[in-house]
N, C-alpha and C positions, 0 to 999 in steps of 0.2 A: 391382618393389621388394619383398624380403622383408616379411612380415607384422611380425616384430619390429621392423624397422627404420623401417615405416611408423607404428607405435604410438608409437616412441621420438620421431618427428619431430613427431607430433601432441602428444604431451604437452609438447615444448620449445616450440613456436610457439604453444599455445592454453592449457596449464595450467601455466606455470611455478611458480605459486605455490599450487596444488591442495594439499589435505590428502592426496590419494590418494598424490601424488607423493611428499610429504614422507615419508609412511609407508612408502613403498617404497625410497628412496634415502637413503643417509647425508646429512647438511648439507652436507658438502663438496661433493660432486656437484650438489646443488639451486643451490649457489652458481654452479657452473661453468655449469649449464644456464641459470639466470638471465644471466649474461654472455652467453652466446651468444646468447640470445633479444635482448638488448638491441642486441648487434651486429649481428643480422639486422635489427632495426628501424631503427637508424641508418643501415645501408647501403640499406635500402629508401627511406628519406628522401631521404638524397644522391643516390641514381639517379634518384628522382622530380624532385627539385630542378634536378638536371643536365638532365633531359630538358626541363621546364619553360623553364628558362633558354634552352635550346638552341632551342626552338619560338619562342620571344620575340623573341630576338636574331639568328638565323640565318634570313635570309630571301633567300638569293643566287637561288633561282628566280624571285623577283618581280623582281630586277633583270635576270636574264637573259630572261624575258619581255619587260619592257618595252624593254629594248634591242634587242632582235633583231626585235621588232615594228617599232619606229621605223626600225631599219635597211632592212628588207624594203620599207617604205612610202617609204623615199627622203628621210627626215625627216633623218636624222643619216649620219654617215659616221666612217672611223677606220681607222688602220692595223691594227687588230686585230677588224675587224667580220668579215670572211671567215673568220678561224680560229674566233671564237667563235660565230658562227652559221649557217655553211655547212659548213666543213672538221670542224669540232669538234675541231681540234688544240689549242684554247684552252680548259682546262676547270677548272671550280672544283672544290676538292677539302675541304680542312679548314676548317671555320669558326674565324674568329678575332676577331669581332665584340664590341665591348662596348658598341654602341649600334644600336638596331633601324633608327635613320634612317641608318645609316652602316655599310654592309657592308664587311667585310674578310674575304678566303679566301686560303688558299695553293692553288696550283694548278699546273698544267704548261701550258706552250705549246712545242710540238714537242721534248718531253721535257726541257725546261729548266725548273728550278723557278721560280717567280714568285708575287708577291703581285697579287691584283686586288682593287681597291676601286672601290665606287660610292654614290652617296648614294641615298637612297629616301624617298618620302614618309612623313611621319608618319602610323603606322597608325591614330590617333585619327581621321583626317581621310577615313579611306577606309572605305566601306560593306560591302567584303567581297568585292565582285565584280572579277573580272580587269578589266573595262571600267573601272571606277571608277579602277582604279590606273593605267591608262593615260591618262585624262582628266586626273588629278592630275598626271602626269609630263609632259602637254604642256605646261605652262607653262614648263617648264625650257628648251625649245626655240623659245621664242617670237620670239628675237631673233639676228641681224639679220633684217629683214624682207624681202620680195622686192621688189626695185628698189633695195637698197641697192649703191652703188658701192664699189670697192674703196678710193678715198681716204675716203669716208666710214667704212668700216668700220675702216681705220687710225687714223682720227680716234675712232672710238669706243674702239678698244683704248687708245690714248694717254690718254684722258681718264680711263678706267677705271682704267687702271694709277698715274696721277698720285693719284687718290684714294687708291687703294690703298697705294702706297709713298711718296707725297710727291713734290715737284718735285726730280727727279733729272736730270743732265745725260745720263745714258745710258739715258733711256726709249725714245729712238728706236731704240736697239739692241736692247731688250727686245721692242719690238713687232714688229721683223724676225724675232727668233728665234720668236716666236709666230704669225707668218704663214708661217714655214718649217715648223714643227710640223703646221698646220693643212692644208697642201698634201699631203695624203697621197699622191696620185699624181704629186707632183713635176712638174705641167705648167705650174708658173709662175704657175697661177692659184688662187684658192680660191673653190671652189661655195659655194652658199647652205647645202647639208648639212653641208660643211666648217666654214664660219664658225658655224653654229648649235652644232655640237659644241664648238668650242674656246671658243666664247663660254660655253657651260653649266659648263665644264671650270673656266675662271677664276673661276667664282662659288665655287668649292669653295677654302677658304684654303690646304689641304695642296699641291695640284696648282699653284696660283699660286706657293707658295714653293719647290716643287721646281723648277719652270721657273727662277725666279729663282737659284736657289742650285746649278743643274745643275752648272756647272764645278768645283763644290766636292767636295774628296776624301770629306766625311764625309755626303754626301747620296746617298740609293739612285738608281739611274739609270731613268729612264723610258724603257720600253720600247715602249710603245704605248696607243691608246686607242680607245674606240668610244663615241659619245655621250659622256655624263657618266661611263663607265666607264674608269678607266686601269689600266695594268699597269706594275709595277716591278720591279727585280730583288728577289729573295727575301735579306733578311737572316739568316743562318744562327742567331743568337740575337737574339730580337726584345725581348730585356730584359736588364738587367744582372743579375738573379736569375733562378734557374730554377724555383725553387717560387713559385708564385702561388696563395695561399689565396682560393679563391671567397668572394662576400661572404656568402653563406649559413651557411659553415664558419667565419668569423672568431670568431664568438662562442665557438666549442667548442674551437679551436685556440690556444693562447696564443702572443702574438708572441714571446716569448722562445724557445720551441720553433721557430717558422717561421723566426726569425732565425738560429738555431744550424743548421738545416738548411741555410739558404742560405751560410751560412759553409762549410759541409763541402763543399757541392756546387760552390762557386765555382771559376773557375780558380786558378791557382797565381799567388802574389803578383806575380812579374815580368809574368805575362801581366795582371794587373788593371792593373799599371802602365803597360802599353803601351796598353789601352783608354783608362786615364785620361788619356794623353798626347793622345790621338785627341779625347777630348771637349773638352780645353782647346782644341785646335786649332780646333773647331767653334766655341767661343765666341768665338775671334779672328776666324773667318770671317765671322760675323754680326755682328760690331761696325764700324760705318762701312765695308759692302762697297760694291760697285758700284752697288747699288740701294736704298742706305740701311741703316740700322741696325733688326735685329729682336730682339725680346724673346722671352725664354723665359717663358710665361706658366704652365708647370705643369711643373717640373723633378722628373719620376717617373721612377723607374727603368725602368717600362714603357715609356718612350717612347726609350730609349736603349739601341741594340742593338751586336752586334758579329759580324764574320764568323770564318771557319775560321782565319783568319790574325791574329786579336785585333785587327783594326783596328776603331776606332770606326765605326757607322753609326747614323745617326738613324733609328730604325723607324717613330716617328711625328712628323711634323711639325705636326701640327694644333693644337697647342698653340703654336706659334712665331706671333707676329704682327709686322707692320711697325710701327715706332715710331710712324709716321704714324697707322696705323688706332688705336692706344692713345691717343695724345693726343687724337685726334678723338673717342674715346669718352668721355674724363674732361673733354674742355672744355665748360665751362658746367653739368657734370652736378650736380644737387643732391645734398646729402648731410649727414648728422647726425655720422657718425663715419667712420674711416678705411675701414671695411668696406664703405661704400657706395663707395669710390671703387676698385673693385678688377675689373679686367678679366682674364677667364679665370678662373684659380684662384689666382693668387699675383701678378699684377701690379698692386701696391697703392700708391696716391698718397696724399697726406694731405689731409684735409677743412679747408677754412678755416671755422672756426665762425662768423666773424663774417659774412660773405657767404652761409654755408651753400653752399659750391660746391666742387668737387674743384680742388685742383691738378694740373697736367699732367705732372709729373716723377715717376716711378716710384720708390719708397723703394730697392727692393733691386735690383741690377744682376744680370745674367747670371751673372757669375763666381761671386758671394755664394750665389745657389741652388744652382749646380753643386757648390759646396764643400760645402754642406749634405749633398749627396747623396753626395759621396765620402768624408765622416767616418765612414761605416759602410763603404763599399765598400772603401776603400783602408787603413784603419788595422788592420783584423784581419789577422794574420798578417804584418804589416810586419816588415821585419828590425831587429834590436835595435839597430844603430849608426845606424839611420835615423829611427825611429820618435818621436825626441823631436824633431827638426827638423821632421819632417813634421806633427806635431800642431800646433806652433807656427806653420808656415806657412798651415794650414787655419784655425786660430784667427782668424788676421788677415784671412784671406779670408772668413770668414762674416761678419765684422763691418763689410765694406765697404757704403758708401750709395751711392745712385744720383745723389748731388750733382755737378753741373756740375764743381766745384773738384776732384774725386776721380777723375772718369770717364777722363781720359787716362793721365797719368803715373803715378798710383798703382796703378790696375787693371793697368796693361801691367807694371810692376815686379812686382806680387804674382803675376801669372800665369807671368811668365818666370821667376819664382824657383821656382815648384812644378814648372814643365816643367824647368828645369835639374837640379833635386834629383832628380827620377824619372830622367831620361835618363841622368845621370851613373851612377845605380845599376844600369840594364840595358845600357848601351851595351857595345859589344865582346862581347855575349853572344849566345846564340841567338836571345833573346826581342827584339834589336834589329832 
């Protein structure tokens, strides 16, 4: 590096406000150098925070180590184990985790893009050594025990699914589906390792929901598993909006700026209408389905994705819970305010202040939460001849309540009106 350039760099980085610099350069140049210095400082801070966040959230190597150790010891099994631990044709690539205890990675399986997910023990409970990680994870695979018969395992599954989904006439069908998934080598039997793996997977809410909703169009397909690690198809766009400001930059980036950028980066309005129709169809799918009703307890744009054809795909089902689970959580729960009667982020019921217990009926139904999300996603750039009707329909939608008197006819009417309005606009076009 030339001496003059090194000297200038030293002045910019270490002496931006020194009297020597001010005496040598005009005031306007000092301002420019100060801005450069501040830019470098902010960039360094962002890089450091990104690295720190990555180190904290991205622990896929721990998942890989634990899973493959258990597989080699014959504790677990799965259709993806050989590819992950022996053939190395299933590889973890880009980290997408938002929690250190739930790892999410994009990856490749035989050159096919996939998403790989696995749970991991809370790092607070681990003393830092690999052996302690393995000891903590062993508790995941402690059921069923050796000596459990096939009939006993089916009864275990039926009781578990009944507790999670409620009493449903189709539970035996779901049990058979789980048994089929567990039977990796398709020999008509379920080994102890296969049973331990599928049991551990079912403890993860998203996996259970994906199995229950697997035949639904807007649920990503399950491709394989190994222990409590599972592989799904990759959704091309894993959020409704392309730009997501990291939490440590939210104070620096005005919300209006990020909103404007997302509007500019968003797909064209007809394509957004197509995504919206798919999202409304998902709301229909989880309402009184084959295995009961499900509630969306965090209607976040980060959980709703879409593929290259602009078909809606739910990129994250962790915030979806069965009505049975939510009611079980609320039943008998002590409270002072409605906030005490909240499951997840926004499945909120009322608090009966006389007896100081939560009611079990959630105030806001799925459709109203989704319409709150759609007010921003769908209205900007909407055709002028449609905007008035669209605003009116969305206003009606967001005021819906979860009262039983409204749940059937009124909700269906609002949902169908919205779908019809959008479909008429994009039908018989390239976007339909």
